[in-house]
C-alpha positions as CSV (number, residue, x, y, z in Angstrom):
1,M,140.9,72.2,18.3
2,I,143.0,74.1,20.9
3,T,144.9,71.8,23.2
4,H,146.5,72.8,26.5
5,Q,149.9,72.6,24.8
6,S,149.0,74.9,21.9
7,F,147.3,77.3,24.4
8,Y,150.5,77.4,26.5
9,K,152.7,78.0,23.4
10,T,150.4,80.8,22.3
11,I,150.9,82.5,25.7
12,Q,154.6,82.1,25.3
13,H,154.5,83.5,21.8
14,L,152.7,86.6,23.2
15,K,155.7,86.9,25.6
16,L,153.6,86.5,28.7
17,P,155.4,83.8,30.6
18,A,154.6,85.3,34.0
19,L,150.8,85.3,33.3
20,C,151.1,81.7,32.0
21,S,152.8,80.6,35.2
22,L,150.3,82.3,37.4
23,T,147.4,80.8,35.5
24,L,148.8,77.2,35.8
25,L,149.7,77.7,39.4
26,S,146.1,78.9,40.2
27,A,144.5,76.0,38.5
28,S,146.7,73.4,40.3
29,C,146.4,74.9,43.7
30,A,142.8,76.1,43.8
31,H,141.7,73.0,45.7
32,K,144.3,73.5,48.3
33,I,143.1,77.0,49.5
34,K,142.2,76.9,53.1
35,P,139.3,79.0,54.6
36,R,140.3,82.1,56.4
37,I,137.3,82.1,58.8
38,V,136.7,78.8,60.5
39,I,133.4,78.2,62.4
40,D,133.9,75.2,64.7
41,D,132.3,73.5,67.7
42,A,134.7,74.7,70.3
43,K,134.2,78.4,70.1
44,D,131.0,79.0,68.1
45,L,128.5,76.6,69.7
46,P,126.8,78.0,72.7
47,S,126.3,76.0,75.9
48,F,123.0,74.1,76.1
49,S,121.0,73.0,79.0
50,T,118.8,69.9,79.1
51,S,117.1,71.0,82.3
52,L,113.6,72.5,82.0
53,G,113.7,74.1,85.5
54,A,112.0,73.4,88.7
55,V,108.8,71.2,88.7
56,N,106.1,71.3,91.4
57,K,106.7,67.9,93.0
58,S,104.0,68.2,95.7
59,S,102.4,64.8,96.4
60,S,99.1,66.4,97.1
61,L,96.9,67.2,94.1
62,N,93.4,68.7,94.3
63,I,91.5,68.2,91.2
64,S,90.6,71.9,91.1
65,S,94.3,72.8,90.6
66,L,95.1,70.0,88.1
67,A,94.8,72.3,85.0
68,R,97.3,74.8,86.4
69,R,99.8,72.1,87.3
70,V,99.6,70.5,83.9
71,A,100.1,73.9,82.2
72,K,103.1,74.7,84.3
73,N,104.8,71.4,84.7
74,N,104.0,69.2,81.7
75,P,107.4,68.4,80.1
76,Q,105.9,68.3,76.6
77,L,104.5,71.8,76.9
78,R,107.6,73.2,78.4
79,T,109.7,71.8,75.6
80,A,107.1,73.0,73.0
81,K,107.3,76.5,74.3
82,L,110.9,76.7,73.3
83,R,109.6,76.7,69.7
84,I,108.5,80.3,70.4
85,A,112.1,81.3,70.6
86,E,112.8,79.6,67.3
87,A,109.9,81.6,65.6
88,Q,111.2,84.8,67.2
89,G,114.6,84.2,65.8
90,R,113.1,83.8,62.3
91,I,111.3,87.1,62.8
92,V,114.6,88.8,63.6
93,Q,116.2,87.4,60.5
94,S,113.4,88.2,58.1
95,G,113.0,91.4,56.2
96,R,116.7,92.2,55.8
97,L,118.6,93.4,52.8
98,D,121.3,91.2,51.3
99,N,124.8,92.2,52.4
100,P,126.6,94.6,50.0
101,S,129.6,93.5,48.0
102,L,133.0,95.1,47.9
103,G,135.2,94.4,44.9
104,I,138.9,95.2,44.6
105,G,140.8,94.6,41.3
106,I,144.4,95.1,40.4
107,S,145.9,94.9,36.9
108,K,149.5,95.1,35.6
109,S,150.6,95.2,32.0
110,I,153.5,92.9,31.1
111,P,156.2,93.7,30.2
112,S,155.4,97.5,30.4
113,S,154.8,99.3,33.6
114,E,151.2,100.1,33.0
115,G,148.7,99.0,35.6
116,G,145.7,100.0,37.6
117,L,143.6,99.7,40.8
118,E,139.8,99.5,40.8
119,V,137.4,99.5,43.8
120,S,133.7,98.8,43.4
121,F,130.7,98.7,45.8
122,S,127.4,97.0,44.9
123,Q,124.1,96.5,46.7
124,R,120.9,94.7,45.7
125,F,117.6,96.3,46.4
126,P,114.1,94.8,46.1
127,I,111.8,96.8,43.8
128,T,108.7,95.4,45.6
129,N,107.7,95.4,49.3
130,R,109.1,91.8,49.6
131,L,111.0,92.5,52.8
132,S,108.0,93.9,54.7
133,L,105.9,90.9,53.5
134,E,108.6,88.5,54.8
135,K,108.5,90.2,58.2
136,R,104.7,90.0,58.2
137,V,104.7,86.3,57.3
138,T,107.2,85.3,60.0
139,T,105.3,87.3,62.6
140,Q,102.1,85.5,61.6
141,E,104.0,82.2,61.9
142,L,104.9,83.1,65.5
143,R,101.2,83.8,66.4
144,I,100.2,80.4,64.8
145,A,102.9,78.6,66.9
146,Q,101.6,80.3,70.0
147,Q,98.1,79.0,69.3
148,E,99.3,75.5,68.4
149,I,101.0,75.3,71.8
150,K,97.7,76.4,73.4
151,V,96.0,73.6,71.5
152,A,98.4,71.1,72.9
153,E,98.0,72.5,76.4
154,Q,94.2,72.2,76.3
155,S,94.5,68.7,74.9
156,L,96.9,67.6,77.7
157,I,94.8,69.2,80.4
158,S,91.6,67.4,79.2
159,A,93.5,64.1,79.0
160,A,94.8,64.5,82.6
161,Q,91.4,65.4,83.8
162,L,89.9,62.2,82.4
163,V,92.5,60.2,84.3
164,A,91.9,62.1,87.5
165,V,88.1,61.6,87.2
166,E,88.7,57.9,86.9
167,I,90.9,57.8,89.9
168,L,88.3,59.5,92.1
169,H,85.6,57.2,90.9
170,I,87.7,54.1,91.7
171,E,87.7,55.4,95.2
172,K,83.9,55.6,95.1
173,K,83.8,52.0,93.8
174,Q,86.0,50.9,96.6
175,S,83.8,52.6,99.2
176,N,80.8,50.9,97.7
177,L,82.5,47.5,97.9
178,N,83.4,48.2,101.6
179,K,79.8,48.7,102.4
180,Q,78.8,45.5,100.6
181,I,81.5,43.5,102.4
182,E,80.4,45.0,105.7
183,S,76.8,44.0,105.0
184,L,77.7,40.4,103.9
185,S,80.0,40.1,107.0
186,K,77.0,40.8,109.2
187,I,75.0,38.1,107.4
188,N,78.0,35.7,107.7
189,Q,78.3,36.3,111.4
190,F,74.6,35.6,111.9
191,I,74.8,32.4,109.9
192,D,77.9,31.2,111.8
193,E,76.1,31.8,115.2
194,A,72.9,30.1,113.8
195,A,74.9,27.2,112.4
196,K,76.5,26.6,115.8
197,R,73.0,26.3,117.3
198,G,72.1,23.9,114.5
199,E,69.5,26.3,113.1
200,L,71.2,27.0,109.7
201,S,73.6,25.2,107.4
202,A,77.3,25.9,107.6
203,L,77.3,25.7,103.8
204,D,75.4,29.0,103.7
205,A,78.2,30.6,105.8
206,A,80.8,29.2,103.3
207,Q,78.9,30.6,100.4
208,T,78.8,34.0,102.1
209,R,82.5,33.9,102.8
210,L,83.1,33.1,99.1
211,E,81.1,36.1,98.1
212,I,83.0,38.3,100.5
213,Q,86.3,37.0,99.2
214,S,85.2,37.8,95.6
215,L,84.4,41.4,96.6
216,K,87.7,41.7,98.2
217,I,89.5,40.5,95.1
218,S,87.5,43.1,93.1
219,K,88.7,45.7,95.5
220,Q,92.3,44.7,95.0
221,Q,91.8,44.9,91.3
222,L,90.5,48.4,91.7
223,S,93.6,49.3,93.7
224,S,95.9,48.0,91.0
225,E,93.9,50.0,88.4
226,K,94.3,53.1,90.6
227,K,98.1,52.6,90.8
228,I,98.3,52.4,87.0
229,L,96.1,55.5,86.5
230,T,98.2,57.4,89.0
231,L,101.4,56.5,87.1
232,N,99.7,57.7,84.0
233,L,98.7,61.0,85.6
234,K,102.3,61.6,86.7
235,K,103.5,61.9,83.2
236,Y,101.1,64.9,82.6
237,L,102.5,66.6,85.7
238,G,106.2,66.0,85.0
239,L,106.6,63.7,87.9
240,S,108.9,60.6,88.0
241,A,107.4,57.1,88.5
242,G,108.7,57.0,92.1
243,S,107.2,60.3,93.1
244,P,104.2,60.1,95.5
245,L,100.9,61.5,94.3
246,N,97.5,61.6,96.0
247,V,94.5,62.9,94.1
248,S,91.8,64.6,96.2
249,G,88.8,66.9,95.8
250,N,85.2,66.6,95.0
251,L,83.7,66.4,91.5
252,P,81.0,68.9,90.5
253,S,77.4,68.0,90.8
254,T,75.9,65.8,88.1
255,S,74.0,68.5,86.3
256,I,74.3,69.9,82.8
257,P,76.4,73.0,82.8
258,S,74.8,76.1,81.3
259,R,77.5,77.2,78.9
260,S,77.2,78.6,75.4
261,L,79.7,77.9,72.6
262,A,82.1,80.7,71.5
263,L,84.2,79.4,68.6
264,N,87.1,81.8,69.4
265,N,87.6,80.0,72.8
266,R,89.0,77.1,70.8
267,A,92.7,77.6,70.2
268,D,92.6,75.4,67.1
269,Y,89.9,77.6,65.6
270,R,91.9,80.7,66.4
271,A,95.0,79.1,64.9
272,K,93.0,78.2,61.7
273,G,92.0,81.9,61.4
274,L,95.6,83.0,61.8
275,E,96.6,80.3,59.2
276,I,94.2,81.9,56.7
277,N,95.8,85.3,57.2
278,H,99.2,83.7,56.9
279,S,98.2,82.0,53.6
280,K,97.0,85.2,52.1
281,S,100.2,87.0,53.1
282,S,102.1,84.1,51.5
283,I,100.3,84.8,48.2
284,L,101.4,88.4,48.3
285,L,104.9,87.4,49.2
286,E,105.1,84.9,46.3
287,K,103.8,87.6,44.0
288,S,106.5,90.0,45.2
289,K,109.1,87.4,44.2
290,R,108.1,87.7,40.5
291,Y,110.5,90.6,40.3
292,D,114.1,89.9,41.3
293,D,116.2,92.5,43.1
294,V,117.9,95.3,41.1
295,E,121.6,95.9,41.7
296,M,123.3,99.2,42.0
297,S,127.1,99.5,41.9
298,F,129.6,102.3,42.3
299,S,133.2,102.0,41.2
300,G,136.4,104.1,41.2
301,G,139.8,103.4,39.8
302,L,143.4,104.7,39.3
303,A,145.5,103.7,36.3
304,R,149.1,104.3,35.2
305,E,149.2,104.5,31.4
306,E,151.9,105.2,28.8
307,D,151.2,108.5,27.1
308,A,153.8,109.1,24.5
309,P,155.9,111.2,24.4
310,D,155.2,112.3,28.0
311,G,155.7,108.8,29.6
312,L,153.6,107.3,32.3
313,E,150.6,109.3,33.6
314,T,148.1,108.6,36.4
315,E,144.5,108.8,35.5
316,G,141.4,108.3,37.7
317,S,137.9,107.2,36.9
318,I,134.5,106.8,38.6
319,G,131.5,104.9,37.5
320,M,127.9,103.9,38.4
321,G,126.0,100.9,37.2
322,L,122.4,99.5,37.5
323,T,121.5,95.9,36.8
324,I,117.8,95.2,36.2
325,P,116.7,91.5,35.9
326,L,114.1,91.0,33.3
327,P,111.1,88.7,34.2
328,F,110.9,86.9,30.9
329,Y,111.1,83.2,31.9
330,N,110.5,82.8,35.7
331,K,107.5,84.8,37.1
332,N,107.1,82.5,40.1
333,E,103.7,81.3,38.8
334,G,104.0,77.8,40.4
335,N,104.6,79.1,43.9
336,I,101.8,81.7,43.5
337,Q,99.4,78.9,42.4
338,S,100.4,76.7,45.3
339,A,99.9,79.5,47.9
340,T,96.5,80.3,46.4
341,A,95.4,76.7,46.6
342,K,96.6,76.5,50.2
343,T,94.5,79.5,51.1
344,Q,91.4,78.0,49.6
345,R,92.1,74.7,51.4
346,V,92.5,76.5,54.8
347,L,89.3,78.5,54.3
348,L,87.4,75.2,53.8
349,E,89.1,73.6,56.8
350,K,88.1,76.5,59.0
351,K,84.5,76.1,58.0
352,Q,84.6,72.3,58.5
353,L,86.3,72.8,61.9
354,A,83.5,75.1,63.0
355,A,80.9,72.4,62.1
356,E,82.9,69.7,63.8
357,I,83.2,71.8,67.0
358,R,79.4,72.3,67.1
359,L,78.9,68.6,66.7
360,Q,81.4,67.8,69.5
361,V,79.6,70.2,71.9
362,A,76.2,68.8,71.0
363,S,77.2,65.1,71.3
364,Q,78.9,65.5,74.7
365,R,76.0,67.5,76.0
366,Q,73.7,64.7,74.8
367,A,76.0,62.1,76.4
368,M,75.7,63.8,79.8
369,Q,72.0,63.9,79.5
370,N,71.8,60.2,78.6
371,W,73.9,59.2,81.7
372,L,71.7,61.4,83.9
373,N,68.6,59.8,82.6
374,Q,69.9,56.3,83.2
375,N,70.8,57.2,86.8
376,A,67.5,58.8,87.4
377,A,65.7,55.6,86.3
378,I,67.9,53.5,88.5
379,N,67.5,55.8,91.5
380,S,63.7,56.2,91.1
381,D,62.7,52.6,90.3
382,L,65.3,49.9,90.2
383,L,67.5,50.5,93.2
384,P,64.7,51.2,95.7
385,L,62.9,48.0,94.6
386,A,66.2,46.0,94.8
387,E,67.0,47.3,98.3
388,K,63.5,46.7,99.6
389,T,63.6,43.1,98.2
390,S,67.0,42.5,99.7
391,D,65.9,43.8,103.1
392,D,62.7,41.7,103.0
393,L,64.6,38.6,102.1
394,D,67.2,39.3,104.8
395,T,64.4,39.6,107.4
396,A,62.7,36.5,106.1
397,Y,65.9,34.5,106.1
398,R,66.7,35.5,109.6
399,N,63.2,34.4,110.6
400,G,63.7,31.1,108.9
401,Q,61.1,31.9,106.2
402,G,63.4,32.5,103.2
403,D,66.1,30.7,101.3
404,F,69.7,31.8,101.3
405,T,70.1,31.6,97.4
406,S,67.4,34.2,96.9
407,L,68.9,36.5,99.6
408,L,72.4,36.3,98.0
409,K,70.9,37.0,94.6
410,S,69.1,40.0,95.8
411,K,72.2,41.3,97.5
412,S,74.2,40.8,94.3
413,Q,71.5,42.7,92.3
414,A,71.7,45.7,94.7
415,I,75.5,45.7,94.4
416,Q,75.3,45.7,90.6
417,L,72.8,48.6,90.6
418,R,74.9,50.7,92.9
419,S,78.0,49.9,90.8
420,Q,76.1,50.9,87.7
421,L,75.2,54.2,89.3
422,I,78.9,54.9,89.9
423,D,79.9,53.8,86.4
424,N,77.3,56.0,84.9
425,E,78.5,58.9,87.0
426,L,82.0,58.3,85.8
427,K,80.8,58.4,82.2
428,F,78.9,61.6,82.9
429,H,82.0,63.3,84.3
430,Q,84.1,62.0,81.4
431,A,81.5,63.5,79.0
432,R,81.6,66.7,81.0
433,V,85.4,67.0,80.7
434,K,85.1,66.4,76.9
435,Y,82.3,69.0,76.8
436,F,84.5,71.7,78.3
437,A,87.3,70.6,76.0
438,A,84.9,71.1,73.0
439,L,84.0,74.5,74.3
440,G,87.7,75.4,74.5
441,T,87.6,76.0,78.2
442,P,89.1,72.9,79.9
443,N,90.3,74.9,82.9
444,S,86.6,75.5,83.8
445,A,85.8,71.8,84.0
446,F,86.4,71.7,87.8
């Protein structure tokens, strides 16, 4: 067994003390070598901005412009769009050759004066079209990222529209309650005047005031709900909690829109198609990696050699080399198998997504029809009957021919039916928003 001591003595026996000293010095000081190029925070990090730019802070929001304001001002979307720059950077970096290598070697014979200098240059080259496939794959990744941002945009627009619809319907509910409060106030005034004359019981007036107070509390609850919904809407518009916001505008008529489904209007469907192309390209890229790059090298050198009896002479040399890796053990089979399985999965996902989109469109269309049918039944039969009964009982009560309990019950039934109409209309418009989202055209909902 050769120990460090025997190795050192062998070097000395060969009369190479300088080489021995150099070797030992290199071994002991290798860990102390400092980098010549230092990349640090102070000079190599660019300046970053946490500002997303100006936001439309207008307090007036018409529902017809809601989609545009969400697309322009939503902070999540504005941040996500910066991912496009990341994908573009990957495109710039992809498809490039590895850097060439420059080698310099110096040799010196000890103790003679012989020595030499050698310079070499080497470059690795792919023998397949791997570089162009890398560029193709990263370009497809950029297109997928663009569609994914569009998916997020459509989702956020639809979510904001659902909130805005609810805000506008709260205003309708409040208007309906105001009418009912006004109607009961007139009855209360009549009862108060009749009670003063001793014609009606003051207890009826107290019961009416209790009903009016109950409606006012319901109105206050609606106001609280509206404030919460408005705060929720602000986050979609990039507004702070303290920013004023008033939603206005008229909702479309309650009729089934005549739109046909075009799958390519859905950003997620387009993204899935691009993902299929990307997966197929990935198979080709992985197959191109079965063959490692070849390496070509060129070298030249000068040497001083002892040529007895003429003494030292200078000789030059040039050379060229080619290194070809042999694909004996690693043929990238696993990555090729994985890329192939992913392509099969994405193909099935696209088919399933198409079926799911068709179901979404059909279900939301059916939901709209259901709410229209319910309101048609209320408007044609129930509400006219309830209003006529209420009016008849009101007249009878004023003439001293009816009881107050029946009158109050009929008024309550009419209030509930009108409230049901407004609730059904809200659900219709919510289904309408989801219908346009399923079509992939949320901008057209209003």
